[in-house]
N, C-alpha and C positions, 0 to 999 in steps of 0.2 A: 429585576426574574425572579418570582415563588421557586421553592422548594420544590410543588408538585410538576412546574415544567423545569427548573434543571435535571430534574429523572425521568423524563421524557428523551430530554438532547443524549444527557450517556449510555438510556436503553442504543436509542438507534447510534450511535457512538459503539455502545459493545460488542452490539448487535454486529454493525460491516465489518466492523472488525473479526468477531468469530466468524462470520460469513468467506472473511478470507484465508483465516484462518484453513478454517475445510477444505480448500477448494487451495489456498500452497503445500498443505501436507495430503492431494488427493491427487492432483492433475497429475501428467505423465509428459502436458504437450511447455515448452520453455513457454511459450505466449501468453497457454493461462499463470502457471506461473506469476509471469512477473505481472500480470490483470492482477492477480490477489495481492500481490504487495501494494499495489495507491489505492487500490481497496481499504484493505488496515492501512494505510498514510491517511485514510479521510476518511476513517474511521475513529483517528487519535487525532484530529485535527477536529474536528466535530464538536472531539469530551475538552480543544482547550480553547475552546472558544465559549462554549459551555463555560465553563470555570472563568473561565475572564471574562464575562455578561455578569454571571454573578457576586464575583467577587467586585465591578466595578472599573478594576484596573487592564491595561493595553498592553503586554506587555506577552497576554496567550494574546494574543492578537497578529503581533509585529513576531510572534515566534512561529505562527502555519503562516505565515508568509513563506520565511523563507523552508521552512520548511514542506512544502509546495514551492522553491524556487529548486529542495535541491531530491524530492521525488519528479521532479521534471528532469534534469539535468540525470539522472539517473531513468529515466526514462529513455534516453535520446543512446543511452549507452546499450543499456539493455537491447534496445533495438537496434544495432548494431552490431552485439555482437549471436542479436539470434538471425542478422542474414549471410552475416560470417559465416557462421553453425552449417546454417541452411545449407548455401553452398558448395560447405564441405561434403557432405554426407548428404543429401538431399531430403534430411527433414527430422522435427526437433523434439521426439523425443528423445525423453530424461535419458535410459537404457539404454538409446546407443552411443551414447559417450559414456557412458561408466568403466569403457579399459581407457579410457584417456590414461598420457601416462606424462610426469615432467618429473 
């Protein structure tokens, strides 16, 4: 892989991460917040794979497999949490949950 190709992949990964970060910081819906974190994970995964191919080392690609496994587990837990919270308050707005005490 040459440097210009690497830069394109890194730009794509950075763009995905930036879109996910903006979505995470601006959205008030819990589902959209979790989807934004998944987009950030995908941006990181693209960067890891690009560096792995550039260095001719499979360590980055194997780390991405673990990252995707963790992201899938996080998504399943988040979905369960969202369903539970929706059943309690009938809304997914984050501001409605700001008065939680614990």
